[in-house]
C-alpha positions in Angstrom: -163.1 -144.2 -64.8 -159.5 -144.6 -63.8 -159.0 -141.5 -65.7 -162.2 -139.7 -64.9 -161.2 -139.8 -61.4 -157.1 -138.9 -61.9 -158.9 -135.9 -64.2 -161.3 -134.9 -60.9 -158.5 -135.1 -59.0 -155.9 -132.7 -60.6 -159.4 -130.2 -60.3 -158.4 -129.8 -56.3 -154.6 -130.4 -56.3 -153.8 -127.7 -58.5 -154.3 -125.1 -56.5 -152.6 -126.5 -53.6 -149.1 -125.2 -53.5 -148.1 -127.9 -51.2 -147.7 -130.6 -54.2 -146.4 -128.2 -56.5 -148.3 -128.9 -59.9 -147.1 -127.2 -62.8 -150.0 -125.4 -65.1 -150.3 -126.9 -68.6 -147.2 -125.9 -71.1 -145.1 -126.7 -68.1 -143.2 -129.0 -65.9 -141.1 -129.3 -62.9 -137.7 -131.0 -62.9 -134.6 -131.8 -60.6 -132.4 -129.1 -61.7 -128.6 -130.0 -60.3 -126.6 -127.1 -61.6 -126.8 -123.4 -63.4 -124.8 -121.8 -66.0 -124.1 -118.2 -65.3 -123.5 -116.0 -68.4 -123.2 -112.3 -69.0 -125.6 -110.3 -70.8 -123.0 -110.9 -73.6 -123.0 -114.2 -73.5 -119.8 -114.7 -71.6 -119.4 -117.4 -69.2 -119.4 -116.4 -65.8 -119.5 -119.3 -64.0 -121.0 -123.2 -63.6 -122.4 -123.7 -60.7 -124.0 -126.3 -58.2 -127.7 -125.8 -57.5 -128.5 -128.4 -55.4 -129.6 -127.8 -51.7 -128.7 -128.9 -48.5 -125.9 -131.4 -47.1 -127.2 -134.2 -49.1 -126.6 -132.4 -52.4 -130.5 -132.6 -53.2 -131.6 -131.6 -56.9 -133.6 -128.2 -56.9 -137.4 -128.7 -58.1 -137.8 -126.1 -60.5 -140.7 -124.8 -62.9 -139.6 -125.0 -66.4 -141.5 -124.4 -69.4 -142.3 -127.8 -71.7 -143.0 -131.1 -70.8 -141.3 -134.0 -69.1 -138.2 -134.8 -71.3 -139.7 -137.6 -74.1 -136.7 -140.6 -74.2 -136.2 -142.0 -77.7 -133.3 -142.6 -80.2 -133.2 -139.0 -81.9 -132.9 -135.9 -80.7 -135.4 -133.8 -78.3 -133.7 -131.3 -76.8 -135.8 -129.1 -74.1 -136.3 -125.3 -73.8 -133.8 -123.3 -71.6 -133.0 -126.7 -69.8 -132.1 -129.8 -70.5 -128.8 -132.3 -69.6 -125.2 -131.6 -70.0 -125.1 -133.7 -73.2 -127.8 -131.3 -74.7 -127.0 -127.9 -73.3 -122.7 -128.1 -73.0 -122.6 -131.2 -75.7 -120.6 -133.3 -72.7 -121.1 -136.2 -70.7 -118.5 -137.7 -68.4 -117.0 -141.2 -69.6 -118.8 -140.5 -72.8 -118.7 -143.9 -75.3 -120.6 -141.7 -77.8 -118.6 -138.4 -78.0 -119.8 -138.1 -81.5 -123.5 -138.4 -80.4 -123.3 -135.5 -77.6 -121.8 -133.7 -79.9 -125.1 -133.5 -82.4 -127.5 -133.3 -79.4 -125.6 -130.0 -78.5 -126.4 -128.6 -82.4 -129.3 -129.9 -82.5 -129.8 -127.7 -78.9 -128.1 -125.0 -80.1 -129.8 -124.6 -83.1 -133.3 -124.7 -81.6 -132.7 -121.3 -79.6 -130.9 -119.7 -82.5 -134.1 -120.4 -85.0 -136.3 -118.7 -82.8 -133.9 -116.0 -81.2 -136.0 -113.2 -83.2 -139.1 -114.6 -82.3 -138.3 -114.2 -78.3 -136.4 -110.7 -78.7 -135.5 -110.8 -75.3 -132.7 -109.7 -74.3 -131.9 -112.7 -71.7 -132.6 -115.0 -74.5 -129.7 -113.5 -76.5 -127.3 -114.0 -74.2 -127.7 -117.4 -74.0 -128.1 -117.4 -77.9 -124.4 -115.6 -78.0 -123.3 -118.7 -74.9 -124.2 -121.4 -77.4 -122.4 -119.6 -80.8 -119.3 -119.4 -78.6 -119.3 -123.0 -76.2 -116.2 -125.1 -77.3 -117.5 -128.4 -75.8 -113.9 -129.3 -75.2 -113.7 -126.7 -72.3 -116.7 -128.1 -70.3 -114.3 -131.3 -69.0 -112.3 -128.5 -66.5 -115.8 -127.7 -64.7 -115.9 -130.3 -61.3 -119.2 -130.0 -60.7 -120.4 -131.3 -63.9 -119.0 -134.2 -63.0 -121.4 -134.7 -59.9 -124.1 -133.6 -61.7 -124.0 -135.7 -64.7 -127.4 -137.2 -63.9 -129.5 -134.1 -63.0 -130.6 -130.7 -65.4 -129.2 -127.3 -65.7 -130.6 -124.1 -66.3 -128.9 -120.3 -67.5 -128.8 -117.4 -64.6 -128.2 -114.0 -65.7 -125.2 -113.4 -62.9 -126.4 -110.0 -60.9 -130.3 -111.8 -61.4 -132.2 -113.5 -59.2 -134.5 -115.6 -61.7 -133.5 -117.8 -64.0 -133.3 -116.8 -67.7 -136.1 -118.9 -68.7 -138.0 -116.8 -66.1 -137.9 -113.9 -67.8 -141.2 -112.3 -68.3 -140.8 -112.0 -72.3 -139.5 -115.2 -72.9 -142.5 -116.9 -70.5 -145.0 -114.3 -72.7 -143.7 -116.1 -76.2 -143.6 -119.1 -74.6 -147.6 -119.2 -73.8 -148.2 -117.5 -76.8 -146.5 -120.5 -78.7 -148.0 -123.1 -76.7 -151.6 -121.6 -78.1 -150.5 -121.4 -81.5 -147.3 -123.7 -82.5 -147.9 -127.6 -83.8 -150.4 -128.7 -86.6 -153.8 -129.4 -84.5 -155.5 -131.9 -85.3 -159.5 -132.4 -86.0 -161.1 -132.0 -83.1 -163.3 -135.0 -81.5 -165.2 -135.4 -78.3 -163.0 -136.4 -75.3 -163.5 -139.6 -73.6 -162.6 -138.1 -70.3 -164.6 -134.4 -70.2 -166.8 -134.7 -72.7 -166.5 -131.7 -74.5 -164.9 -131.4 -78.0 -161.0 -130.1 -78.5 -158.1 -131.3 -79.7 -157.4 -134.8 -79.1 -153.1 -135.9 -77.6 -151.7 -138.3 -80.3 -149.4 -139.1 -77.4 -150.3 -139.6 -73.7 -148.0 -138.7 -70.9 -145.4 -139.7 -69.1 -145.7 -141.5 -65.7 -143.5 -141.1 -63.0 -142.9 -143.0 -59.6 -144.4 -146.5 -60.9 -141.9 -147.8 -62.6 -137.6 -147.5 -63.2 -138.0 -145.2 -65.4 -141.1 -142.8 -67.0 -144.0 -144.9 -68.4 -147.5 -144.2 -70.3 -150.5 -145.3 -68.6 -152.3 -145.0 -72.0 -150.5 -146.0 -74.9 -151.1 -147.6 -78.4 -148.4 -149.0 -80.1 -149.6 -151.8 -82.8 -151.6 -151.8 -85.9 -153.3 -154.5 -84.2 -154.8 -151.7 -81.5 -155.8 -149.9 -84.3 -159.5 -148.6 -85.3 -161.2 -147.6 -88.3 -157.6 -146.3 -89.7 -156.9 -144.7 -86.6 -152.9 -144.4 -84.8 -151.9 -143.7 -81.9 -154.4 -141.7 -79.1 -156.9 -141.0 -82.0 -158.3 -144.8 -81.0 -159.7 -143.2 -78.0 -159.7 -139.7 -78.2 -158.9 -137.7 -74.9 -158.2 -133.5 -74.8 -155.0 -132.7 -75.4 -155.5 -130.4 -72.0 -157.1 -133.7 -70.6 -154.6 -135.8 -71.1 -151.9 -133.0 -69.6 -154.2 -133.1 -66.4 -154.7 -136.6 -65.5 -150.7 -137.2 -66.2 -150.0 -134.1 -64.0 -152.4 -135.7 -60.8 -150.9 -138.9 -60.9 -146.8 -137.5 -61.0 -147.9 -135.8 -58.0 -149.2 -138.8 -56.6 -146.5 -140.9 -57.6 -143.6 -138.8 -57.2 -144.4 -135.4 -56.3 -143.4 -133.6 -52.9 -146.6 -135.6 -51.2 -146.0 -138.7 -52.4 -145.3 -140.4 -49.1 -148.6 -139.3 -48.4 -150.1 -141.3 -51.4 -147.7 -143.6 -52.8 -147.5 -147.2 -51.6 -145.5 -150.5 -53.0 -146.1 -153.9 -52.4 -144.4 -156.6 -54.0 -144.3 -155.2 -57.7 -146.9 -152.8 -57.3 -146.8 -149.3 -56.7 -150.2 -148.0 -55.2 -151.8 -144.5 -55.0 -154.4 -143.8 -52.5 -156.3 -140.7 -52.4 -159.5 -139.2 -51.6 -161.9 -136.9 -53.1 -161.7 -134.1 -51.2 -159.1 -133.7 -48.1 -159.7 -136.1 -45.1 -157.5 -137.7 -42.2 -157.7 -140.8 -43.9 -155.8 -139.1 -46.9 -153.4 -138.1 -44.6 -152.4 -141.1 -42.8 -153.4 -144.1 -44.4 -150.2 -144.6 -46.7 -148.2 -144.5 -43.7 -150.7 -146.8 -41.4 -150.9 -149.4 -44.7 -146.9 -149.1 -45.5 -145.7 -148.8 -42.0 -148.3 -150.2 -39.7 -148.3 -149.2 -36.1 -145.6 -150.3 -33.6 -143.9 -149.2 -30.0 -142.2 -145.4 -31.0 -138.3 -146.2 -30.0 -137.9 -142.6 -30.6 -140.9 -140.8 -29.7 -139.1 -137.1 -29.6 -138.2 -137.6 -33.6 -141.6 -138.4 -34.5 -144.4 -136.0 -36.4 -146.6 -135.3 -33.3 -149.5 -133.9 -35.3 -149.3 -137.2 -38.0 -149.0 -139.2 -33.9 -152.7 -137.8 -33.2 -153.8 -138.3 -36.2 -153.5 -142.2 -36.4 -154.2 -142.3 -32.6 -157.4 -141.0 -33.3 -157.5 -143.6 -36.9 -156.7 -146.6 -34.8 -159.4 -145.9 -32.6 -161.8 -145.2 -34.7 -161.1 -148.7 -35.8 -160.8 -150.7 -32.4 -164.4 -148.5 -31.3 -166.0 -148.6 -34.7 -169.1 -146.8 -36.0 -169.3 -144.7 -32.7 -165.5 -143.1 -33.5 -166.0 -143.1 -37.6 -166.6 -139.2 -36.8 -163.5 -138.3 -35.5 -162.2 -139.4 -38.5 -164.7 -138.0 -40.7 -168.0 -136.2 -40.0 -169.2 -137.2 -43.4 -167.5 -140.8 -44.3 -170.3 -141.8 -45.9 -170.2 -139.3 -49.0 -166.1 -138.8 -49.0 -165.8 -141.5 -51.5 -161.2 -143.2 -51.6 -159.5 -144.9 -55.0 -156.7 -147.0 -54.8 -154.9 -147.4 -58.2 -152.4 -150.5 -58.2 -149.6 -150.4 -61.3 -147.0 -152.5 -62.2 -144.2 -152.0 -64.6 -144.5 -153.5 -68.2 -141.5 -153.0 -70.7 -142.1 -149.2 -70.4 -145.4 -149.4 -69.9 -148.2 -149.6 -66.6 -150.2 -152.5 -66.1 -153.5 -151.6 -63.8 -153.4 -154.5 -61.3 -156.5 -153.2 -59.6 -158.7 -150.2 -59.2 -160.7 -149.7 -56.5 -162.5 -147.3 -54.9 -166.0 -146.9 -52.3 -166.9 -144.2 -49.7 -164.7 -144.1 -46.6 -167.8 -145.4 -44.4 -167.2 -148.6 -46.2 -162.9 -148.2 -45.9 -163.3 -148.3 -42.3 -166.0 -151.1 -42.2 -163.7 -153.4 -44.2 -160.1 -152.9 -42.6 -162.2 -152.6 -39.2 -163.5 -156.4 -40.6 -160.2 -157.4 -41.4 -158.1 -156.4 -38.1 -161.6 -158.7 -36.4 -160.7 -161.2 -38.2 -157.2 -161.3 -37.9 -156.7 -160.4 -34.4 -155.2 -162.6 -31.9 -153.1 -162.7 -28.5 -150.1 -161.4 -29.5 -146.8 -163.4 -29.0 -144.3 -160.5 -27.6 -145.0 -156.4 -26.6 -143.2 -155.8 -30.0 -146.2 -157.4 -32.2 -148.1 -154.8 -33.8 -151.9 -154.2 -33.0 -152.5 -153.3 -36.8 -150.2 -155.6 -38.9 -149.6 -153.8 -42.3 -149.3 -155.8 -45.7 -145.8 -155.8 -46.2 -145.8 -158.5 -43.0 -148.6 -160.5 -44.2 -147.0 -161.3 -47.2 -143.6 -161.7 -45.6 -144.3 -164.7 -43.7 -144.3 -166.3 -47.7 -141.2 -165.3 -48.2 -137.9 -167.5 -47.7 -135.4 -165.6 -45.4 -132.3 -163.9 -46.9 -129.4 -162.9 -44.3 -132.1 -162.9 -41.4 -134.4 -161.1 -42.9 -137.5 -162.3 -45.3 -136.3 -161.6 -48.9 -139.3 -160.1 -50.4 -137.6 -160.5 -54.0 -139.3 -164.2 -53.5 -143.1 -162.3 -53.1 -145.4 -163.9 -55.1 -146.8 -160.8 -57.4 -150.0 -162.1 -57.6 -150.7 -162.3 -54.0 -150.5 -158.6 -53.3 -153.2 -157.3 -55.6 -155.8 -159.8 -53.8 -154.5 -159.6 -50.6 -155.5 -155.6 -50.8 -158.8 -156.2 -52.5 -159.7 -158.4 -49.6 -159.1 -156.6 -47.0 -160.6 -153.3 -48.8 -163.5 -155.3 -49.9 -164.3 -157.9 -47.5 -164.0 -160.5 -49.7 -162.1 -163.7 -49.4 -158.7 -163.7 -48.4 -156.7 -165.7 -51.5 -156.3 -168.8 -51.1 -152.5 -169.2 -51.9 -151.6 -166.8 -49.0 -153.0 -169.0 -46.7 -151.2 -172.1 -48.9 -148.1 -170.5 -48.9 -147.6 -169.4 -44.8 -148.4 -173.2 -44.0 -145.7 -174.4 -46.3 -143.2 -172.2 -44.7 -144.1 -173.1 -41.0 -143.7 -177.0 -41.9 -140.2 -176.0 -43.9 -139.3 -173.5 -40.7 -140.9 -174.6 -38.0 -142.0 -171.2 -36.5 -145.0 -170.2 -35.9 -145.3 -166.3 -34.9 -147.6 -163.5 -34.7 -148.2 -162.4 -38.0 -148.6 -166.2 -39.8 -151.1 -167.0 -36.9 -153.2 -163.4 -37.7 -152.6 -164.9 -40.8 -153.8 -168.4 -40.4 -156.7 -167.3 -38.2 -158.0 -164.4 -41.0 -158.2 -168.0 -43.1 -160.5 -169.8 -41.5 -162.6 -166.7 -40.0 -163.2 -165.7 -43.1 -162.6 -168.5 -45.7 -163.8 -171.3 -43.4 -166.4 -169.6 -42.0 -165.3 -171.2 -38.6 -165.7 -169.4 -35.1 -161.5 -168.6 -33.9 -161.0 -167.1 -30.6 -158.4 -164.9 -29.9 -156.5 -166.6 -27.1 -156.7 -170.3 -26.0 -159.7 -171.3 -26.3 -159.9 -174.7 -23.5 -163.9 -175.9 -24.5 -162.7 -176.4 -28.2 -163.7 -179.8 -28.9 -161.5 -179.9 -33.0 -159.7 -183.0 -33.0 -157.0 -180.8 -35.5 -157.1 -177.9 -32.6 -156.5 -180.1 -29.6 -153.5 -182.0 -31.1 -152.0 -178.4 -31.6 -152.7 -177.6 -28.1 -151.0 -181.1 -26.9 -147.8 -180.8 -29.4 -147.1 -177.5 -27.0 -148.0 -179.2 -24.1 -145.2 -181.8 -24.9 -142.7 -179.4 -26.1 -143.2 -177.8 -22.7 -142.3 -180.7 -20.7 -139.6 -182.0 -22.6 -137.9 -177.9 -22.5 -138.5 -178.0 -18.5 -136.9 -181.1 -18.1 -134.2 -180.5 -19.9 -133.8 -177.3 -17.9 -134.2 -178.7 -14.8 -132.1 -181.5 -15.9 -128.6 -179.6 -17.1 -129.6 -175.9 -16.0 -129.3 -174.4 -20.0 -132.5 -174.1 -22.8 -132.7 -176.5 -25.1 -131.8 -175.1 -28.8 -133.1 -177.9 -30.2 -136.6 -180.0 -29.5 -139.7 -181.4 -30.7 -141.2 -178.8 -32.8 -137.5 -178.4 -34.6 -137.7 -182.2 -35.8 -141.6 -183.5 -36.0 -143.7 -180.1 -36.6 -144.2 -181.0 -40.0 -145.2 -184.6 -39.8 -147.7 -183.8 -36.2 -149.7 -181.0 -38.4 -149.8 -183.0 -41.5 -149.8 -186.9 -40.5 -150.5 -186.6 -37.0 -151.5 -190.4 -35.6 -147.3 -191.4 -37.4 -146.2 -188.8 -34.9 -148.1 -188.7 -31.5 -147.6 -191.8 -30.0 -144.2 -191.4 -30.4 -144.6 -187.7 -28.6 -146.4 -189.0 -25.7 -143.8 -192.1 -25.1 -141.0 -189.8 -25.1 -142.7 -187.2 -23.3 -143.6 -190.2 -20.7 -140.1 -190.4 -20.2 -139.3 -186.7 -19.5 -142.0 -186.4 -17.0 -139.9 -188.6 -15.0 -137.0 -185.7 -14.7 -140.1 -183.1 -13.5 -139.9 -182.1 -10.0 -143.5 -183.6 -8.4 -145.7 -180.7 -8.7 -145.0 -180.1 -12.6 -145.3 -183.1 -13.2 -148.4 -183.3 -11.7 -149.8 -180.1 -13.6 -148.8 -181.5 -17.0 -150.2 -184.5 -16.0 -153.4 -182.9 -15.4 -153.2 -180.6 -19.1 -152.5 -184.0 -21.1 -155.6 -185.1 -19.5 -157.7 -182.4 -20.3 -156.3 -182.1 -23.4 -157.4 -185.4 -24.3 -160.7 -186.2 -22.4 -163.0 -187.3 -24.9 -160.4 -187.7 -27.6 -160.8 -191.6 -28.6 -158.3 -191.9 -31.7 -155.5 -189.7 -32.6 -156.8 -188.7 -36.6 -154.3 -190.5 -39.1 -154.2 -187.3 -41.5 -155.2 -183.0 -41.4 -156.3 -181.5 -44.1 -154.8 -177.9 -45.3 -158.0 -176.3 -43.5 -157.3 -178.5 -39.8 -153.8 -177.9 -40.3 -154.0 -174.5 -39.5 -156.1 -175.5 -36.9 -153.5 -177.2 -35.2 -151.1 -174.3 -35.9 -153.3 -171.9 -34.0 -154.0 -174.7 -31.1 -150.3 -174.9 -30.6 -149.9 -171.1 -30.8 -152.3 -170.6 -28.1 -151.4 -173.5 -25.4 -148.0 -172.4 -26.7 -148.9 -168.2 -25.5 -150.8 -169.8 -22.2 -147.8 -171.7 -20.7 -145.8 -168.7 -20.9 -148.0 -166.2 -19.5 -147.9 -165.1 -16.0 -151.1 -165.7 -14.3 -153.1 -162.0 -13.7 -152.2 -162.6 -18.0 -154.0 -165.9 -18.2 -156.9 -164.3 -16.3 -157.2 -161.6 -18.7 -157.2 -162.6 -21.8 -159.8 -165.7 -20.7 -161.7 -162.7 -20.0 -161.1 -161.0 -23.5 -162.3 -164.6 -24.6 -165.8 -164.2 -22.9 -166.0 -161.3 -24.1 -165.9 -162.0 -27.9 -168.5 -165.1 -27.2 
């Protein structure tokens, strides 16, 4: 299904100029320099072809597919890197091999000069015959463009040599008749008879270099004596097309619209027809929705699309039509890939209707929705943010290199399909809280989502004073005792407390409350004596209300109960720091939920 879906996508993207998909027999390459020559082949200049202040390589359609890696020599036609096209590499540690690469490039072109029969091509051949690789060192541009490709150009002409109509016509004839054709077989993608592709296309953008999605490299994988891709016959045209479609998603000019990176996985997203969801999903999933610091620098059209998308998630089915009028018939696809020694591993492949996607996303945000700790917390946390809560800090930020690769895929799958959240995510967040005693909004989202979806518990968005679960009440009590300590210290010293009971006792109180709370309550009695009369009375009433019908402190809380303890603490902490009008508003929201 993966290859069939990508092949179908190619049919949609090939005529869209925004994607710049090259037709079969061609490819888009990043051109950094050009060799300008006269009609007799003499050199005029070697010029920088990059554009803009940042010197970005120019995307140019060239003859031939993506350059293949390997130990042998594989020269391209009328384009290549400095080693092949000029026999020169800055700081070359194998100059002898570089000269042989240039010879292979030169011989390939000279051998077909009579076939091509184009004056511009003959000019290139004369240049290659007379060029001395030792002269390349005098051109500084080759040092700054050493990692890019170069092309040829005739002085005074606007087009590159490889764009000459005579050369292009010869190339198309050559592509149609050149090479030994294999016996035709039925293509597994299209179902039609056709010449089978021996090698599958290289995929860009999902690994450090080019990688293969489909490959056979060992006799153990060969069936009935069939080597390489003849094990699973895919026609040459179909293989080119699915490769071009996937490369357009991951490494094309529209990649920001389709590509996401979560942990070690690169994720491609698309729909089977143009839709608002396809326009915004990657931005929404990868960047979330936060207050915009500089609205004047934002894309207003994209912000409007995002707003429509968010309204659909908030309001539900009555707003789905604003996103897609035919959401039930528009289908989405999510393909998760990760690198594996020059090949790509498929982490997951999810598909369904846009209607199902919107429903599951809305369910996810309802399950994880909780009162925000500050105005800067995002209403719709992105997946990266949730995964960050499992990472130890590094230089004040989550160390994403420590994100477990086995969490990203299952979490995304749970969100998109509405299934259970990964238990490992919940456990990792609990461990981080016990380690650093930080209970933030995003961690509260993870915990609430797990308890609601996996444990089938009813958890309110904000403080629920009627909830009688011992773990939830003990979490509330801990937050009150902490606030008493903070206020007492401030009244006595005029300063704010830097280290309190949370920094010392939270981990133990969360897991083994009976060993900690008697001591904390004795300590709190001392702190309350230092408060003014009305504050002391107010806190006494809060403690009495929380402990009402609480016979004794439980000795141990299980893992799920520890989550309830943390949410009780989080809700009470927020309530103690809210203004009166905000508390009344949140109480109203809780009543609406019920």
